[in-house]
C-alpha positions in Angstrom: -126.7 -71.5 -101.7 -128.8 -69.9 -104.5 -132.0 -71.3 -103.1 -131.2 -69.9 -99.8 -130.8 -66.4 -101.1 -133.6 -66.5 -103.7 -135.8 -67.1 -100.7 -134.5 -63.9 -99.1 -136.7 -61.9 -101.3 -139.2 -64.6 -102.3 -140.5 -64.9 -98.7 -143.4 -62.6 -99.5 -145.1 -65.1 -101.6 -145.1 -67.7 -98.8 -147.4 -68.5 -96.0 -148.9 -65.6 -94.2 -148.5 -67.1 -90.7 -144.9 -68.0 -91.4 -144.1 -64.6 -92.8 -146.0 -62.8 -90.1 -149.4 -62.5 -91.5 -152.2 -64.9 -90.8 -154.9 -62.9 -92.5 -156.9 -64.7 -95.3 -155.0 -68.0 -94.7 -157.0 -70.9 -93.3 -155.4 -72.7 -90.4 -154.7 -76.3 -91.0 -155.1 -79.3 -88.8 -152.8 -80.4 -86.0 -149.3 -81.7 -86.7 -147.5 -83.5 -83.9 -143.9 -82.3 -83.8 -143.7 -80.8 -80.3 -140.7 -80.3 -78.1 -140.4 -82.6 -75.1 -138.5 -83.3 -72.0 -137.1 -86.8 -71.7 -136.4 -86.8 -68.0 -132.7 -86.1 -68.5 -132.8 -83.1 -70.7 -134.8 -81.1 -73.2 -135.5 -81.7 -76.8 -136.1 -78.5 -78.8 -138.1 -78.6 -82.0 -136.5 -76.2 -84.4 -137.9 -75.2 -87.8 -135.3 -73.7 -90.1 -133.5 -74.2 -93.4 -130.9 -77.0 -93.3 -128.4 -74.9 -95.4 -128.6 -72.2 -92.8 -128.7 -74.1 -89.5 -126.6 -77.1 -90.6 -126.0 -80.5 -89.1 -122.5 -79.3 -88.0 -124.0 -76.4 -86.2 -126.5 -78.6 -84.4 -123.8 -81.1 -83.4 -121.6 -78.3 -82.1 -124.5 -76.7 -80.1 -125.5 -80.0 -78.6 -121.9 -80.7 -77.6 -121.7 -77.3 -75.9 -125.1 -77.8 -74.3 -125.3 -81.5 -73.2 -128.7 -81.1 -71.6 -130.4 -80.0 -74.9 -131.1 -82.0 -78.0 -132.5 -80.6 -81.2 -135.3 -82.1 -83.3 -134.7 -80.4 -86.6 -137.7 -79.8 -88.9 -137.1 -78.4 -92.4 -138.8 -75.0 -92.8 -142.2 -75.5 -94.4 -145.0 -73.0 -94.4 -147.8 -75.5 -94.5 -146.4 -77.5 -91.6 -145.7 -74.4 -89.6 -149.2 -73.2 -90.0 -150.5 -76.5 -88.8 -148.3 -76.5 -85.7 -149.2 -73.0 -84.8 -152.9 -73.7 -85.3 -152.7 -76.7 -83.1 -151.0 -74.8 -80.3 -148.0 -77.1 -80.7 -145.4 -74.8 -82.3 -141.7 -75.4 -82.7 -139.4 -73.8 -80.0 -137.5 -71.7 -82.6 -138.7 -70.7 -86.0 -137.2 -69.0 -89.1 -139.0 -65.7 -89.8 -138.5 -62.3 -91.5 -138.2 -59.0 -89.7 -140.0 -57.1 -92.5 -143.3 -59.0 -92.6 -143.5 -59.8 -88.9 -146.2 -57.3 -88.0 -149.2 -59.5 -88.5 -147.8 -62.4 -86.5 -146.8 -60.0 -83.7 -150.2 -58.4 -83.8 -151.8 -61.8 -83.2 -149.4 -62.7 -80.4 -147.7 -65.5 -82.2 -144.2 -64.6 -81.0 -142.7 -64.2 -77.5 -141.1 -60.9 -76.5 -137.4 -61.2 -76.1 -136.4 -58.0 -74.2 -136.1 -59.9 -70.8 -133.6 -62.3 -72.5 -131.7 -59.5 -74.2 -131.3 -57.6 -71.0 -129.7 -60.7 -69.3 -127.7 -61.9 -72.3 -123.9 -61.6 -72.3 -123.7 -62.1 -76.2 -126.8 -60.5 -77.6 -127.2 -56.9 -76.5 -129.7 -54.3 -77.7 -127.0 -51.7 -78.3 -125.1 -54.2 -80.6 -128.1 -55.0 -82.8 -128.1 -53.5 -86.3 -131.0 -51.2 -87.1 -132.6 -53.8 -89.3 -133.6 -55.6 -86.1 -136.0 -52.7 -85.4 -138.5 -54.3 -87.9 -138.9 -57.2 -85.4 -140.2 -54.8 -82.8 -143.9 -54.3 -82.1 -145.7 -51.9 -79.7 -149.2 -53.2 -80.2 -149.9 -50.9 -83.2 -146.9 -50.8 -85.5 -143.4 -52.1 -86.1 -140.2 -50.3 -85.2 -140.9 -49.6 -81.5 -141.8 -51.7 -78.5 -140.4 -55.1 -77.5 -138.2 -57.2 -79.8 -140.0 -60.3 -81.1 -137.1 -61.7 -83.2 -133.5 -61.4 -84.1 -132.1 -60.9 -87.6 -129.4 -63.4 -88.7 -128.3 -61.6 -91.9 -129.7 -59.1 -94.3 -129.0 -56.8 -97.2 -130.2 -53.5 -98.6 -131.9 -55.2 -101.5 -132.4 -52.4 -104.0 -128.6 -52.0 -104.7 -127.3 -52.8 -108.1 -124.6 -55.2 -109.4 -123.2 -54.7 -112.8 -120.7 -56.1 -115.3 -118.2 -53.4 -116.3 -117.2 -55.3 -119.4 -120.7 -55.1 -120.9 -120.7 -51.3 -120.3 -117.3 -51.0 -122.1 -118.6 -53.0 -125.0 -121.6 -50.6 -125.3 -119.3 -47.6 -124.8 -121.3 -46.5 -121.8 -119.6 -45.1 -118.6 -120.0 -47.5 -115.7 -122.4 -46.7 -112.9 -121.0 -44.8 -109.9 -120.2 -46.9 -106.9 -120.8 -43.9 -104.6 -123.6 -41.8 -106.1 -127.1 -43.3 -106.9 -128.5 -43.2 -110.4 -132.1 -42.1 -110.9 -134.6 -44.7 -111.9 -135.4 -42.8 -115.1 -131.7 -42.6 -116.0 -131.3 -46.3 -115.1 -134.0 -47.3 -117.6 -132.4 -45.3 -120.4 -129.0 -46.9 -119.6 -130.7 -50.3 -119.7 -132.1 -49.6 -123.1 -128.6 -48.8 -124.5 -127.2 -51.9 -122.9 -129.8 -54.3 -124.3 -129.0 -56.2 -127.4 -131.6 -57.9 -129.5 -131.6 -60.2 -132.5 -134.6 -61.6 -134.3 -136.9 -60.0 -131.8 -135.3 -61.7 -128.9 -133.0 -60.3 -126.2 -129.5 -61.6 -126.4 -128.3 -59.3 -123.6 -130.7 -57.7 -121.1 -129.7 -54.3 -119.9 -131.3 -54.7 -116.5 -132.8 -57.3 -114.3 -135.1 -56.4 -111.4 -135.8 -59.9 -110.1 -139.4 -59.5 -111.3 -140.3 -63.1 -110.2 -139.6 -62.3 -106.6 -142.3 -59.6 -106.4 -142.6 -55.9 -107.0 -144.2 -54.8 -103.8 -141.1 -53.9 -101.8 -139.4 -51.9 -104.6 -142.6 -50.0 -105.4 -143.1 -49.2 -101.8 -139.5 -47.9 -101.7 -140.1 -45.8 -104.8 -143.2 -44.2 -103.1 -141.2 -43.3 -100.0 -138.4 -41.9 -102.0 -140.8 -39.4 -103.5 -142.1 -38.4 -100.1 -145.3 -40.4 -100.4 -147.0 -42.9 -98.1 -148.0 -46.5 -98.7 -150.6 -46.6 -96.0 -152.8 -44.3 -93.9 -151.9 -43.5 -90.3 -153.4 -46.7 -88.8 -152.2 -49.0 -91.7 -155.7 -50.0 -92.7 -155.9 -48.4 -96.1 -153.6 -47.8 -99.1 -153.9 -45.4 -102.1 -152.0 -46.5 -105.2 -153.6 -43.7 -107.3 -151.4 -41.0 -105.8 -148.9 -39.3 -108.1 -146.0 -41.1 -106.2 -147.6 -44.5 -106.5 -148.6 -44.0 -110.1 -145.1 -42.9 -111.1 -143.6 -46.1 -109.5 -146.1 -48.4 -111.1 -145.7 -46.7 -114.5 -141.9 -47.2 -114.3 -142.4 -51.0 -114.2 -144.9 -50.8 -117.1 -142.4 -48.8 -119.1 -139.6 -51.2 -118.1 -141.6 -54.2 -119.4 -142.7 -52.5 -122.6 -139.1 -51.5 -123.4 -138.1 -55.2 -123.2 -134.8 -54.5 -121.4 -135.2 -57.2 -118.7 -137.2 -60.3 -117.6 -140.8 -59.7 -116.6 -144.0 -61.6 -116.0 -144.4 -61.8 -119.8 -140.7 -62.6 -120.5 -139.6 -64.5 -117.4 -136.0 -65.4 -116.6 -135.4 -69.1 -117.4 -134.9 -70.2 -113.8 -136.9 -67.4 -112.1 -133.8 -65.5 -111.2 -131.3 -63.1 -112.7 -128.2 -65.1 -111.7 -127.7 -67.5 -114.6 -128.2 -64.6 -117.1 -125.8 -62.4 -115.2 -123.1 -65.0 -115.0 -123.4 -65.8 -118.7 -122.9 -62.1 -119.5 -126.4 -61.9 -120.9 -127.4 -59.3 -118.3 -125.5 -56.1 -117.7 -127.2 -54.9 -114.4 -129.2 -56.8 -111.7 -130.9 -55.3 -108.7 -129.8 -57.4 -105.7 -128.4 -56.8 -102.3 -124.9 -57.1 -100.9 -125.4 -60.8 -100.4 -125.3 -61.3 -104.2 -121.5 -60.9 -104.1 -121.3 -64.4 -102.5 -122.1 -65.8 -105.9 -118.9 -64.6 -107.5 -116.2 -65.9 -105.2 -115.6 -69.2 -107.1 -116.3 -67.7 -110.6 -113.6 -67.2 -113.2 -111.5 -64.0 -113.0 -113.3 -62.5 -116.0 -116.4 -62.3 -113.8 -114.7 -61.4 -110.5 -112.7 -58.7 -112.1 -115.7 -57.2 -113.9 -118.4 -57.1 -111.3 -119.1 -54.0 -109.1 -121.8 -52.9 -106.7 -123.7 -49.6 -106.9 -126.0 -47.8 -104.5 -129.8 -48.2 -104.7 -131.3 -46.0 -107.5 -133.7 -43.2 -106.5 -137.1 -42.0 -107.6 -137.6 -38.5 -106.2 -135.6 -36.5 -103.7 -135.3 -38.7 -100.7 -132.5 -41.3 -100.8 -133.8 -44.6 -99.2 -132.1 -48.0 -99.4 -134.1 -50.6 -97.4 -134.0 -54.3 -96.8 -136.9 -56.2 -98.2 -136.8 -59.0 -95.6 -134.1 -59.4 -92.9 -134.4 -63.2 -92.3 -133.9 -64.2 -88.7 -135.7 -66.3 -86.0 -138.4 -65.9 -83.3 -139.6 -68.0 -80.4 -143.3 -68.7 -80.6 -145.4 -67.4 -77.7 -146.6 -71.0 -76.9 -143.2 -72.7 -77.2 -142.6 -75.1 -74.3 -138.9 -74.5 -73.8 -138.3 -70.8 -74.3 -135.1 -70.6 -72.1 -133.4 -73.4 -74.0 -134.6 -71.9 -77.3 -132.9 -68.6 -76.3 -129.7 -70.5 -75.7 -129.9 -71.7 -79.3 -130.8 -68.2 -80.4 -127.6 -66.8 -78.7 -125.5 -69.6 -80.4 -127.0 -69.1 -83.8 -127.1 -65.3 -83.8 -123.9 -64.5 -82.0 -121.8 -67.7 -81.9 -119.8 -69.6 -84.6 -122.6 -69.8 -87.2 -123.0 -66.0 -87.2 -119.2 -65.5 -87.6 -119.2 -68.0 -90.5 -122.1 -66.1 -92.2 -120.3 -62.8 -91.8 -117.0 -64.0 -93.2 -118.7 -65.7 -96.1 -120.2 -62.4 -97.5 -123.6 -64.0 -98.0 -125.3 -61.0 -96.4 -124.5 -58.5 -93.7 -124.6 -59.5 -90.1 -127.3 -58.6 -87.6 -124.7 -57.5 -85.1 -122.7 -54.3 -85.3 -119.6 -56.0 -83.9 -119.4 -58.4 -86.8 -119.5 -55.9 -89.7 -115.7 -55.9 -89.8 -115.7 -59.6 -90.5 -117.2 -59.1 -94.0 -114.7 -60.3 -96.6 -112.5 -57.8 -98.4 -109.7 -60.1 -99.8 -110.8 -59.8 -103.5 -111.0 -56.4 -105.2 -114.7 -56.7 -105.9 -115.3 -57.7 -102.2 -113.5 -54.6 -101.0 -115.4 -52.4 -103.4 -118.8 -53.9 -102.4 -117.9 -53.6 -98.7 -117.1 -49.9 -99.1 -120.4 -49.2 -101.1 -122.4 -51.2 -98.5 -120.9 -49.3 -95.6 -121.7 -46.0 -97.2 -125.3 -47.2 -98.0 -126.1 -47.9 -94.4 -126.9 -44.3 -93.6 -129.8 -44.6 -96.1 -131.3 -47.7 -94.6 -135.0 -47.0 -93.7 -137.6 -49.7 -92.9 -140.4 -50.3 -95.3 -144.0 -50.0 -93.9 -145.4 -53.3 -92.6 -149.2 -53.5 -92.1 -150.4 -56.3 -89.9 -153.6 -56.6 -92.0 -152.2 -57.7 -95.4 -149.5 -60.1 -96.4 -146.6 -59.4 -98.7 -147.7 -62.3 -100.9 -151.1 -60.7 -101.4 -149.4 -57.4 -102.4 -147.2 -59.3 -104.9 -150.2 -61.1 -106.5 -152.3 -58.0 -106.9 -149.5 -55.8 -108.3 -148.4 -58.5 -110.7 -151.9 -59.1 -112.0 -152.8 -55.5 -112.7 -149.3 -54.3 -113.9 -149.3 -57.2 -116.3 -152.6 -56.1 -117.7 -151.2 -52.5 -118.1 -148.2 -53.9 -119.9 -150.4 -55.7 -122.4 -152.4 -52.5 -122.8 -155.6 -54.2 -121.7 -156.0 -51.3 -119.2 -154.5 -47.9 -118.7 -151.9 -47.3 -115.9 -154.5 -45.2 -114.1 -157.1 -48.1 -114.3 -154.4 -50.5 -113.0 -153.6 -48.2 -110.1 -157.3 -47.9 -109.1 -157.8 -51.7 -109.3 -154.7 -52.3 -107.2 -156.0 -49.8 -104.6 -159.5 -51.4 -104.5 -158.2 -54.9 -104.2 -155.6 -54.3 -101.5 -158.0 -52.2 -99.5 -160.5 -55.1 -99.6 -157.7 -57.4 -98.2 -156.8 -54.8 -95.6 -160.4 -54.7 -94.4 -160.6 -58.5 -94.2 -157.3 -58.6 -92.2 -158.5 -55.8 -89.8 -161.8 -57.7 -89.3 -159.9 -60.9 -88.5 -157.3 -59.5 -86.2 -159.4 -56.8 -84.6 
């Protein structure tokens, strides 16, 4: 389950085509895994994660739809790129809502509005707002036809913390209703951090550094009233006061030594093991993180709590970084049958299982009440998550650059600033120049 949810925020480092951005990624050769009709029915090729669309789900769907068989292909960026490049795509593909702009700009996904208008189980007015990031009007995300449906999601900047570590440090716990400022959060993290022999025994704060800094930095900029891109999404400026403040916060965070970074990575590339071992007091993760604690000892379950996303500036924003879901490729051979699977997976038994498990919030409004509230921490997290919904706002998504490219550029230059090889101002300029070069390349390729 951990791998499933690590990928929720790690998607940005993956394939550009698969994550909705073909720019700067060479298309690979053909790969024969197409769907086919056998004279008696249809075989759908479906590329997904086998711990999300399980063998049991597939068997249940096939039993309920005897004319359809599923050829399951484990989600793989390289293979997907090859299938898309050879005009032989799967019929249903795993994909993110945030990050879908480039693929939609290239016409890789089929519009779904005609299906939504006829569906008895997937209705536009029942879709959570996170699905808006799957929309594309030819110029930008958030309006126009739907090109995908979200299966589950979280507002990924929220905080989980261990009250027992706060008590040991004689620090009042974070509010579960009012957001802390980023500056105050860093000061709290310094007080919670315990070091011995120059090494951190307890980290005050984890920010899942290994999963990428682009989304949280973009959020920080928006919270200050700044902009990530210009009007037509073709340029960025990371030298603005808002961008500089966000980037400097991460440099200060790393130099303070209060949490894992590129220079002091978490042992398994994620905060979870440190958090469960009570070696991390706060971790920045979405509602889905609560699924990790259900089978943990009472000392963990009775100590964890969820807090709102911190703020930098005057505007409270709490976005999702991904919103994993599915789309039907524009050149899929069996779109009608693929839609039946979409309805089953997004509104049928698998969706109810997901909602009841607490591993993320559902993509449908009607399923929000299914989120677990049996345990005290689950009830508290549910209440915080519900209150946080009013601050959900989509992150900007340019079709001309991939999230993975943003992550690489930011990490390279922020790391240099942390090591004092360059100033923060120099890092901001270098980030701006490098991302703008990528944006121009993307614009030239897509047109």
